[in-house]
Every structure is written in C-alpha cells, then in structure tokens.
C-alpha positions as CSV (number, residue, x, y, z in Angstrom):
1,M,-24.3,-5.4,-12.6
2,P,-21.6,-6.3,-15.1
3,A,-18.0,-5.5,-14.1
4,T,-17.3,-1.8,-14.6
5,I,-14.1,0.2,-15.0
6,L,-14.1,3.5,-13.1
7,A,-11.3,6.0,-13.6
8,G,-12.1,9.6,-12.9
9,R,-15.1,10.5,-15.3
10,Y,-14.6,7.5,-17.3
11,R,-17.1,4.6,-16.9
12,Y,-17.0,1.4,-18.8
13,E,-19.1,-1.7,-18.5
14,L,-17.6,-4.8,-19.7
15,T,-19.4,-7.0,-22.3
16,P,-19.2,-10.9,-22.7
17,D,-17.0,-10.3,-25.7
18,D,-14.5,-8.2,-23.8
19,V,-14.3,-11.1,-21.2
20,L,-13.6,-13.6,-24.0
21,W,-10.8,-11.4,-25.5
22,L,-9.3,-11.0,-22.1
23,A,-9.4,-14.7,-21.7
24,R,-7.7,-15.2,-25.0
25,A,-5.1,-12.6,-24.0
26,G,-4.6,-14.3,-20.6
27,A,-4.0,-17.7,-22.5
28,C,-1.6,-16.4,-25.2
29,E,0.2,-13.4,-23.7
30,A,0.6,-14.7,-20.2
31,G,1.5,-18.3,-20.9
32,G,-1.3,-19.6,-18.7
33,R,0.4,-18.4,-15.5
34,P,-2.0,-17.0,-13.0
35,G,0.1,-14.1,-11.8
36,A,0.9,-13.0,-15.1
37,I,-2.8,-13.4,-16.3
38,R,-4.0,-11.1,-13.5
39,A,-1.4,-8.5,-14.5
40,V,-2.2,-8.6,-18.1
41,I,-6.0,-8.2,-17.3
42,W,-5.3,-5.2,-14.9
43,T,-3.0,-3.7,-17.5
44,Y,-5.6,-3.8,-20.2
45,L,-8.2,-2.3,-17.8
46,A,-5.7,0.5,-17.0
47,R,-4.9,1.0,-20.6
48,A,-8.6,1.2,-21.5
49,A,-9.1,3.9,-18.9
50,M,-6.1,5.8,-20.1
51,A,-7.5,5.8,-23.7
52,E,-11.1,6.2,-22.6
53,V,-12.0,3.4,-25.2
54,S,-15.4,2.5,-26.1
55,S,-14.5,-1.1,-26.8
56,L,-12.2,-3.1,-24.6
57,S,-12.2,-6.2,-26.9
58,S,-11.0,-3.8,-29.7
59,L,-8.1,-2.5,-27.6
60,V,-7.0,-5.9,-26.6
61,Q,-6.9,-7.1,-30.3
62,R,-4.9,-4.1,-31.4
63,H,-2.4,-4.4,-28.6
64,S,-1.9,-8.1,-28.4
65,Q,0.2,-9.5,-31.2
66,P,-1.2,-13.1,-30.9
67,L,-4.8,-11.5,-31.3
68,N,-4.1,-8.7,-33.8
69,P,-5.6,-9.3,-37.3
70,I,-2.6,-7.5,-38.9
71,W,-0.4,-10.4,-37.8
72,Q,-2.7,-13.1,-39.2
73,R,-1.6,-14.7,-42.5
74,T,-3.7,-12.3,-44.5
75,G,-2.8,-9.2,-42.4
76,E,-0.4,-6.4,-43.5
77,K,2.5,-7.8,-41.5
78,C,2.5,-11.3,-42.9
79,R,0.6,-11.6,-46.0
80,P,2.7,-12.7,-49.1
81,P,4.4,-11.4,-50.7
82,D,4.4,-7.8,-49.5
83,G,3.9,-8.2,-45.8
84,E,6.4,-6.2,-43.6
85,W,7.5,-9.3,-42.1
86,Y,6.8,-11.8,-44.5
87,D,9.7,-14.3,-45.1
88,R,11.9,-12.2,-42.6
89,C,13.5,-13.0,-39.2
90,Y,15.6,-11.3,-36.7
91,T,17.7,-12.0,-33.6
92,N,16.1,-10.8,-30.4
93,T,17.9,-9.5,-27.1
94,R,18.4,-13.1,-25.9
95,G,20.2,-14.0,-29.0
96,A,17.3,-16.2,-30.3
97,R,16.2,-16.2,-34.0
98,V,12.6,-15.1,-34.4
99,C,10.5,-15.4,-37.6
100,P,7.3,-13.4,-36.8
101,C,5.6,-14.8,-39.8
102,S,6.5,-18.6,-39.6
103,E,4.0,-21.1,-40.2
104,A,4.1,-22.1,-36.6
105,A,3.5,-18.4,-35.5
106,L,0.7,-18.1,-37.9
107,E,-1.0,-21.2,-36.7
108,R,-0.6,-20.1,-33.1
109,R,-2.3,-16.7,-33.6
110,E,-5.2,-18.4,-35.5
111,R,-5.7,-20.8,-32.7
112,C,-5.4,-18.0,-29.9
113,S,-7.9,-15.6,-31.8
114,T,-10.6,-18.3,-32.3
115,L,-10.6,-19.9,-28.7
116,T,-14.1,-20.2,-27.2
117,W,-14.6,-19.8,-23.5
118,T,-14.7,-23.6,-22.8
119,Q,-11.5,-24.1,-24.8
120,V,-9.5,-21.6,-22.6
121,A,-7.9,-23.5,-19.8
122,P,-9.6,-23.5,-16.6
123,V,-6.6,-21.7,-14.9
124,V,-7.1,-18.8,-17.2
125,R,-10.8,-18.7,-16.8
126,E,-10.5,-18.8,-13.1
127,A,-7.8,-15.9,-13.1
128,V,-10.1,-13.8,-15.6
129,T,-13.3,-14.2,-13.6
130,A,-11.7,-13.7,-10.2
131,V,-10.3,-10.3,-11.4
132,L,-13.7,-9.3,-13.0
133,A,-15.4,-10.2,-9.6
134,G,-13.5,-7.5,-8.0
135,A,-11.6,-10.2,-5.9
136,V,-8.0,-9.5,-7.2
137,P,-6.3,-6.1,-6.3
138,N,-4.1,-4.7,-9.0
139,P,-0.8,-6.3,-8.9
140,V,0.8,-3.8,-11.3
141,P,-0.6,-0.3,-10.2
142,K,-0.2,2.2,-13.0
143,A,1.0,-0.2,-15.6
144,V,-0.5,0.4,-19.1
145,D,1.8,-1.7,-21.1
146,F,3.9,-5.0,-21.0
147,A,6.3,-7.1,-22.8
148,A,7.9,-10.4,-22.6
149,G,11.4,-10.2,-20.8
150,L,13.0,-7.0,-19.7
151,N,13.0,-4.7,-22.7
152,P,12.9,-1.1,-21.8
153,R,11.0,1.3,-24.2
154,A,11.3,5.1,-24.5
155,G,9.1,6.8,-22.1
156,L,8.3,3.7,-20.1
157,E,9.2,2.8,-16.6
158,L,9.2,-0.7,-15.2
159,V,6.5,-1.2,-12.6
160,R,7.2,-5.0,-11.9
161,E,8.2,-8.1,-13.5
162,V,5.7,-11.0,-13.2
163,D,6.3,-14.5,-14.5
164,G,8.7,-13.4,-17.2
165,N,6.7,-10.5,-18.3
166,S,7.5,-6.8,-17.7
167,F,4.9,-4.3,-16.9
168,Y,5.4,-0.7,-17.6
169,S,3.8,2.7,-16.6
170,N,4.2,5.8,-18.9
171,A,4.3,9.5,-18.1
172,E,0.4,9.8,-18.0
173,S,-0.2,6.8,-15.7
174,R,2.6,7.7,-13.3
175,S,0.7,10.9,-12.6
176,W,-2.4,9.2,-11.6
177,P,-3.3,9.2,-7.8
178,A,-3.3,5.9,-6.1
179,N,-6.1,3.4,-7.2
180,F,-7.2,5.8,-9.8
181,V,-8.3,2.9,-12.1
182,R,-10.8,1.0,-10.1
183,L,-13.0,-2.2,-10.9
184,V,-16.5,-2.8,-9.6
185,G,-17.1,-6.5,-9.6
186,V,-19.8,-8.3,-11.3
187,T,-21.7,-8.5,-8.1
188,G,-21.4,-4.8,-7.6
189,E,-18.8,-5.2,-4.9
190,T,-15.4,-3.4,-4.4
191,V,-12.1,-5.5,-4.2
192,D,-12.2,-5.3,-0.4
193,E,-15.9,-6.2,-0.1
194,A,-15.5,-9.1,-2.6
195,L,-12.6,-10.4,-0.7
196,V,-14.3,-10.4,2.7
197,A,-17.5,-12.1,1.2
198,A,-15.5,-14.7,-0.6
199,R,-13.4,-15.5,2.6
200,E,-16.7,-16.0,4.6
201,S,-18.2,-18.3,2.1
202,A,-15.2,-20.4,0.8
203,S,-12.9,-21.8,3.5
204,V,-11.8,-24.9,1.3
205,V,-11.4,-23.5,-2.4
206,G,-10.3,-20.2,-1.6
207,P,-11.9,-16.7,-2.3
208,A,-10.6,-16.3,-5.9
209,V,-12.0,-19.5,-7.1
210,A,-15.4,-19.1,-5.3
211,V,-15.9,-15.8,-6.8
212,A,-14.9,-16.8,-10.1
213,S,-17.7,-19.4,-10.5
214,V,-20.1,-16.7,-9.7
215,V,-18.8,-14.4,-12.2
216,A,-18.6,-16.9,-15.0
217,A,-22.4,-17.7,-14.4
218,A,-23.2,-14.0,-14.5
219,Y,-21.5,-13.4,-17.8
220,F,-22.2,-16.4,-19.8
221,Y,-25.4,-17.7,-18.4
222,G,-27.2,-14.4,-18.0
223,R,-26.6,-11.5,-15.7
224,P,-28.5,-10.9,-12.5
225,R,-31.0,-8.1,-12.9
226,A,-31.1,-5.2,-10.3
C-alpha cells in the first residue's frame, strides 16, 4: 500500500508526484541535511493533515518559496516590470542583503522545481523514502511551519531548531493529542514495526537505508498489490 497520512478522520494516500515534490523540498529547503529533511517532510505531513488537503504536492509548492510558481521569473512576485519584488532587495535579521528576484535566485528556483528523482542527491532520496516507509518518528511533533533561522511569527511557537531551520507549532496543532498525525509506511507498517523489521534485516547499512530502498522501488517501479 502507498504511504498514508492518518489524523483523526483525515486519510490521505501519497502519490509518486507527492514524493517527488517532497524530495525537491528536502533538497532546496533543508540544504541536503538529513535531520532537516526529515523535519521538513514531517512538517508538510502535519500541515497537510491540518488543512485536510486533497493534494500534498500542491501544498508543498504553495508553501515552499523555491518551488512556488509565484516566485518564478514569470510569477507575480518577480515578473518584470510589475512584480512585487522585481528589482527590489531588503536587509534580513542577520544584516545580509537579500534580493529575492535576483538572477541567481531565479535560476535556483527553476533548478529546484524541475529536479527529477534521479537528480535529487542520494542523501535526500534516502531521507525521504525512510520517512515514507514509516521508519522515522516525527522529530518535530506538532510543527506545521518552518523558516530558516530563528524568526518568530505571530501565533507560532518554536518546537525545535534543526540544522539551522526553525520548526513551529500554531494554536491548532498545539491542541492536538500526542501522535495525532501518523504515517503508515509504504509496506503497511507503523513506525515501531518498521524500525523493528529494519533492524532485524539490516545490521550493516542501518534501518533507515534498508527501508529506503524498498520504498523507492514501491513508488517508482510499481507498488506491491494487496
């Protein structure tokens, strides 16, 4: 079965397109760092559950600036000459000058939004597929938003800082019971079951990597049928 998000009455089965956009977000939002990638993915799963979306890939594209069409060179934020940030810059909280619609920024977004699965770095693919196997417990419980650096926003509370990224809860997610958002892995296993099975079958490469190879095959080379 495909990986499935469960949260109260909400149920969502991830598609191959969802997996690819999560990988693109992991590559371009989390800087290729495994800890941040896992936290970003779980945040998107929780955000999807909170909004009860019908398309996780659309949610990822709307939320992630590197992937959002409105930040492309023809999008409303950057298109010449009337884009909101066209030919404009600002100084961020660290004192650095940021030009959101610079040529370098536009080229990076184009690259991020067109990455194929094989073009995504192996470390990102392994992190994504391990999470979707149910082999990675949520490292940022109740987080539904994130930002680079420590940048508090109204109504949000810091859950945890991971690899330079800050992960936040909001009023709704803070009211959730523990483990409200769950993920049933591709193999149909819960997190604990997947970890036990992986430990028993992979004493050398480790549980996450062992499970990742199974998940990738299930998504991209034909899912097993019940």
